[in-house]
Every structure is written in structure tokens, then in C-alpha cells.
C-alpha positions as CSV (number, residue, x, y, z in Angstrom):
1,X,25.7,13.1,3.6
2,X,24.6,13.9,0.0
3,X,21.7,12.3,-1.9
4,X,23.2,9.1,-3.7
5,X,21.3,8.2,-7.2
6,X,22.4,4.7,-8.5
7,X,21.5,4.7,-12.0
8,X,21.8,0.7,-12.5
9,X,20.6,-2.8,-13.1
10,X,18.1,-4.9,-11.8
11,X,18.8,-8.9,-12.4
12,X,17.3,-12.1,-11.3
13,X,20.4,-14.5,-10.8
14,X,19.9,-18.3,-11.9
15,X,22.5,-20.0,-9.9
16,X,24.1,-23.4,-10.3
17,X,26.4,-25.3,-7.7
18,X,29.4,-27.2,-9.9
19,X,32.4,-28.9,-9.1
20,X,33.9,-26.5,-11.4
21,X,33.2,-24.2,-14.5
22,X,32.1,-26.2,-17.4
23,X,34.3,-26.4,-20.6
24,X,33.2,-25.8,-24.3
25,X,31.3,-28.8,-25.4
26,X,30.8,-30.2,-22.2
27,X,27.6,-31.1,-20.0
28,X,28.5,-30.9,-16.2
29,X,25.8,-31.7,-13.6
30,X,24.8,-29.2,-11.0
31,X,24.3,-30.0,-7.6
32,X,21.9,-27.2,-6.8
33,X,19.8,-24.5,-8.3
34,X,18.9,-21.2,-6.4
35,X,17.2,-18.3,-7.9
36,X,18.4,-14.5,-5.8
37,X,17.9,-10.7,-6.8
38,X,20.9,-9.5,-8.3
39,X,22.4,-7.0,-10.9
40,X,25.4,-5.0,-9.9
41,X,23.3,-1.9,-9.5
42,X,20.8,-3.5,-7.2
43,X,23.4,-5.1,-5.2
44,X,25.3,-1.8,-4.9
45,X,21.9,0.3,-4.0
46,X,21.2,-2.5,-1.2
47,X,24.9,-1.9,-0.1
48,X,24.5,1.7,-0.1
49,X,21.4,1.4,2.0
50,X,22.6,-0.9,4.6
51,X,25.6,1.1,4.8
52,X,23.7,3.8,6.1
53,X,23.3,6.2,2.8
54,X,20.3,7.9,1.6
55,X,20.4,6.3,-1.9
56,X,17.6,6.5,-4.7
57,X,17.6,3.6,-7.4
58,X,16.9,4.1,-11.0
59,X,16.4,1.5,-13.5
60,X,13.9,-0.8,-15.3
61,X,12.3,-4.0,-14.9
62,X,9.8,-6.3,-16.6
63,X,6.7,-7.3,-14.8
64,X,7.9,-10.7,-13.6
65,X,10.7,-8.4,-11.5
66,X,8.3,-6.6,-9.3
67,X,9.9,-8.6,-6.4
68,X,13.3,-6.7,-7.2
69,X,11.5,-3.2,-6.5
70,X,9.9,-4.8,-3.4
71,X,13.5,-6.2,-1.8
72,X,15.2,-2.6,-2.5
73,X,12.2,-0.9,-0.5
74,X,12.8,-3.6,2.2
75,X,16.3,-2.5,2.4
76,X,15.5,1.1,2.7
77,X,16.6,2.1,-0.9
78,X,13.9,5.0,-2.4
79,X,12.3,3.1,-5.6
80,X,9.9,5.9,-7.3
81,X,12.4,5.7,-10.2
82,X,12.2,1.9,-10.6
83,X,10.2,1.5,-14.1
84,X,8.3,-1.2,-15.8
85,X,8.7,-1.8,-19.3
86,X,7.8,-4.6,-21.6
87,X,11.3,-6.1,-21.9
88,X,11.5,-9.1,-19.8
89,X,13.8,-8.4,-16.5
90,X,17.4,-8.8,-17.0
91,X,18.9,-12.0,-15.6
92,X,22.0,-14.1,-15.3
93,X,23.5,-17.5,-15.4
94,X,26.2,-17.8,-12.6
95,X,28.1,-21.0,-12.0
96,X,29.7,-21.4,-8.5
97,X,32.2,-23.7,-8.0
98,X,33.4,-25.4,-5.0
99,X,35.7,-22.8,-4.2
100,X,33.0,-20.2,-4.0
101,X,34.6,-18.8,-7.3
102,X,31.9,-17.4,-10.0
103,X,31.1,-17.4,-13.6
104,X,28.7,-15.3,-14.8
105,X,26.7,-14.9,-18.5
106,X,24.7,-12.0,-18.5
107,X,21.3,-10.9,-20.5
108,X,20.5,-7.3,-20.4
109,X,16.6,-7.5,-20.9
110,X,15.1,-4.4,-19.3
111,X,18.2,-2.9,-18.4
112,X,19.0,-2.1,-22.0
113,X,15.7,-0.1,-22.5
114,X,16.7,3.3,-20.8
115,X,15.6,6.2,-22.7
116,X,16.5,9.7,-22.8
117,X,13.4,10.8,-22.0
118,X,13.6,8.2,-18.6
119,X,17.0,10.2,-18.3
120,X,15.9,13.3,-18.3
121,X,12.9,12.5,-15.6
122,X,15.3,10.8,-13.2
123,X,18.1,13.4,-13.4
124,X,15.2,16.3,-12.8
125,X,14.9,15.0,-9.2
126,X,19.0,15.8,-8.7
127,X,21.1,18.4,-7.7
128,X,24.9,19.5,-7.3
129,X,26.4,18.1,-4.5
130,X,24.5,14.8,-5.0
131,X,26.2,11.6,-6.2
132,X,25.5,9.8,-9.0
133,X,26.7,6.0,-9.2
134,X,26.9,3.7,-12.0
135,X,28.2,0.6,-13.5
136,X,27.9,-0.9,-17.1
137,X,25.2,-3.0,-17.5
138,X,22.7,-0.5,-18.5
139,X,22.7,1.7,-21.8
140,X,23.0,5.6,-22.1
141,X,25.6,5.6,-19.8
142,X,27.6,8.0,-21.3
143,X,24.1,10.4,-21.7
144,X,23.7,9.7,-18.0
145,X,27.0,10.9,-17.0
146,X,26.5,14.1,-19.3
147,X,23.4,14.9,-17.2
148,X,24.8,14.4,-14.1
149,X,28.1,16.7,-14.9
150,X,25.7,19.4,-16.2
151,X,24.0,19.5,-12.4
152,X,27.6,19.3,-10.7
153,X,27.0,16.0,-9.6
154,X,30.0,14.1,-8.6
155,X,29.9,10.9,-10.3
156,X,31.4,7.2,-9.0
157,X,31.9,4.7,-11.7
158,X,32.4,0.6,-11.6
159,X,33.5,0.2,-14.8
160,X,31.8,-3.8,-15.0
161,X,31.6,-5.1,-17.3
162,X,34.5,-3.5,-19.3
163,X,33.4,-2.7,-23.0
164,X,34.9,-0.7,-25.9
165,X,31.9,1.5,-25.9
166,X,32.5,2.3,-22.0
167,X,35.8,3.7,-23.0
168,X,33.9,6.2,-25.6
169,X,31.9,7.7,-22.4
170,X,33.0,11.2,-21.1
171,X,35.0,9.3,-18.7
172,X,37.0,12.9,-17.7
173,X,33.6,13.7,-15.7
174,X,34.3,10.8,-13.5
175,X,35.1,11.6,-9.7
176,X,35.5,8.0,-8.5
177,X,36.6,4.9,-10.6
178,X,36.1,1.8,-8.4
179,X,37.4,-1.0,-10.6
180,X,39.3,-4.6,-10.0
181,X,43.0,-5.3,-11.7
182,X,41.5,-6.9,-14.9
183,X,39.3,-4.0,-15.4
184,X,42.6,-1.2,-14.5
185,X,44.7,-3.5,-17.2
186,X,41.7,-3.1,-19.9
187,X,41.4,0.3,-19.4
188,X,45.3,1.1,-19.1
189,X,47.5,-1.9,-20.8
190,X,49.3,-2.2,-17.4
191,X,49.1,-5.0,-14.8
192,X,50.8,-3.1,-11.3
193,X,48.3,-1.6,-9.2
194,X,50.7,1.7,-8.9
195,X,51.0,1.9,-12.6
196,X,47.3,1.2,-13.2
197,X,46.3,4.1,-10.8
198,X,49.1,6.5,-12.4
199,X,48.1,5.8,-15.8
200,X,44.6,6.6,-15.2
201,X,45.7,9.9,-13.3
202,X,47.3,11.2,-16.0
203,X,44.3,10.6,-18.5
204,X,41.8,12.0,-15.8
205,X,43.9,13.9,-13.2
206,X,41.1,14.9,-10.7
207,X,39.7,11.6,-10.2
208,X,40.0,9.3,-7.6
209,X,40.8,5.6,-8.1
210,X,40.0,2.6,-5.9
211,X,41.7,-0.6,-7.1
212,X,40.5,-3.6,-5.7
213,X,43.2,-6.4,-5.9
214,X,41.5,-9.6,-4.7
215,X,43.9,-11.4,-2.0
216,X,45.9,-8.3,-1.9
217,X,43.4,-6.2,-0.8
218,X,42.7,-2.7,-2.2
219,X,44.9,0.4,-3.5
220,X,43.9,4.0,-3.3
221,X,45.2,6.9,-5.3
222,X,44.4,10.3,-6.3
223,X,46.7,13.6,-7.2
224,X,47.4,14.2,-3.3
225,X,47.1,10.9,-1.5
226,X,47.8,6.9,-1.6
227,X,46.9,4.2,0.6
228,X,46.0,0.7,0.8
229,X,44.3,-1.8,2.9
230,X,44.9,-5.8,3.1
231,X,41.8,-8.6,3.6
232,X,40.1,-9.8,6.3
233,X,40.5,-14.0,6.0
234,X,37.2,-15.3,6.3
235,X,35.9,-18.7,4.7
236,X,34.7,-18.0,1.6
237,X,31.6,-19.4,0.4
238,X,30.4,-17.2,-2.6
239,X,32.3,-14.0,-4.1
240,X,29.5,-13.2,-5.9
241,X,28.4,-9.7,-4.2
242,X,32.1,-9.0,-2.9
243,X,32.8,-6.0,-5.3
244,X,29.3,-4.5,-5.2
245,X,29.5,-4.8,-1.2
246,X,32.8,-2.8,-0.8
247,X,31.6,-0.1,-3.4
248,X,28.5,0.6,-1.6
249,X,30.0,0.6,1.7
250,X,33.2,2.5,0.6
251,X,31.0,5.3,-1.4
252,X,28.5,5.7,1.9
253,X,31.6,6.1,3.7
254,X,33.4,8.4,1.9
255,X,29.9,10.5,1.0
256,X,29.4,11.4,4.5
257,X,33.0,12.5,5.0
258,X,34.9,9.6,6.6
259,X,38.5,9.5,5.7
260,X,39.8,7.5,2.9
261,X,41.5,4.8,5.0
262,X,38.8,4.2,7.4
263,X,36.4,3.9,4.4
264,X,38.4,1.2,2.8
265,X,38.6,-0.6,6.2
266,X,35.0,-0.4,6.5
267,X,34.3,-1.7,2.8
268,X,36.7,-4.3,3.2
269,X,35.0,-5.8,6.3
270,X,31.6,-5.3,4.7
271,X,33.2,-7.3,1.8
272,X,34.7,-10.2,3.8
273,X,31.0,-10.7,5.6
274,X,29.4,-10.8,2.3
275,X,31.8,-13.8,0.7
276,X,31.1,-15.9,3.6
277,X,27.5,-15.9,2.8
278,X,25.6,-17.6,-0.2
279,X,24.0,-15.3,-2.8
280,X,24.4,-11.8,-4.1
281,X,22.1,-9.2,-2.6
282,X,20.9,-11.6,0.2
283,X,24.5,-11.5,1.4
284,X,25.1,-7.8,2.0
285,X,25.5,-7.2,5.7
286,X,24.0,-4.0,7.3
287,X,26.6,-1.4,9.3
288,X,25.3,-2.9,12.6
289,X,26.6,-6.2,11.2
290,X,30.1,-4.8,10.1
291,X,30.3,-3.0,13.4
292,X,29.5,-5.9,15.5
293,X,31.9,-8.4,13.6
294,X,34.7,-7.8,15.6
295,X,37.0,-7.0,12.3
296,X,37.2,-3.5,12.2
297,X,39.1,-3.8,15.6
298,X,41.5,-6.4,14.0
């Protein structure tokens, strides 16, 4: 298996349980308040590690976020590229409704304090054949892509949150796009899974598209292959880490040479376990839990 570098965000999640999402001008009482580790970068690094990958996390935190680094280490993630800075650690304010759906407000903080010097320092430790994983919760995403491409690394991008500036990045250098229907529509203007994937492949013909479809499962398409997988039906408690869990388990499987169809099944099972638990990073299962859950034999 190639080494995996996840250059991504580290957040502190402030989670409020609400009967429904608040409306403009409305004050709504929350029934509970909890604090969790989070950030798409941190979540995906933990998912990658718990899936069995060798993963290095690169990112920045403020002094109050050191416990996030400790959590990464406890999960088996290499943290020598997690750097302290003067900015406050990134954080989110998350509403969770009674159906387990979420609504998220994000503040970048230290996640927006990536420097070119830091990028060079991190990338010096990786080489051709390694895999770079990116989301869109840090700055200098395009610069990081260029640095990885120059080294001959594969690049996996989860374009979340989708912003106009992301479309200005050298996306032709991306190997894997892992995105949901909304992000797919924002990138292509299409709404049907096959049309989204086809539009992306026309633009980036050497890429591989992994499109998650909520209750309809996931659709995969490349220049030479297409396949899909449905969801596993489980009680839904919190969907916050569903996509990040899927991404980590899929990429870990794919990087170790597992066939795409099998990787989709493993990642779907891991995601199903995650949504049946509270929290983001703390809800992500291990590969042993996925194998012992019985879901893979359904």
C-alpha cells in the first residue's frame, strides 16, 4: 500500500441537538450541547487509519486544539506535520435535528493559515506513488495539488465545501473525485448521477468519479468502468461523519489494491455504522468492527 498524506482541516465541533433547524430571525432552544473533535481532514485521517491505511496528517491548530493532535495519534495517524500556530483552531457550529440530519456553520481559523513554506516542508517527505488526500477546508489547495503532481503522487479530492475558488485549482491533476450529488451539480450543472460523472470525465478524462447519492447509495465511473452500490439500512442517529467515513474506507481499500466494487461495499458498510452513532470522528468504526458487523455478508 502507498503512503497516504491527508493535507486537511482540524476542527472543534460544537454540536446542538434541536427539534428542527432554526429559521432566519428565530431563536430556537437546544435540548443538548456537546463538543467533539472534527473537521473533514481530521475525520478522514481517522477513517483512513481505522480502515488500516498508513496515513500522515498535515494541518495547523491553535494551542487550544492540541487535543485534536492527541486524538489523531491515538487513532494511529502520524502527526509530525500537525503544526501549532497563533490562529485559533478551526471550529464548527452544528445543529442536529430529530431525524439525525445536520446543518453546519464553519470557521476556518488555523485551517486558513497554511503557508507556502509549510507546504514545501510537508511535501518533502513524500514521493511518487504516494497518495495525497484533499478537501476544501484549508487554503493553498491549488498549490498543494501542484506540489503533489510534480512529485508524481496521485491526488484524491473531496470538493467540500464547494467554492468558486476551488474550480480555479488544477483539477485536471486529480485522480479521484469523491463528491456528493450537490457538489456534482455545482461542478457540472447536471443532476443525474450518470450525467454528472460523464460531464466530469469529459472535462477530466483520466479521473475516477465516486459519487455518493444519499439514500440511493453510490455511483462509480471511470474511463473504462462503472458500477454502483446501495446503502445498508440502519437506524440513523447522526449523519455528520458519513461522507468522511466513506471517503477514508474507500481510499484505504483502493490504495491497497481492492477492486472498486468491493471498496464501495466496505466503505458503505463503514458509513452505515458511523451514522448509527453520535458525533463525527468518534463515530467512525475500525475495519474489525466493519468485518464483524455482518453488513459485508448481506
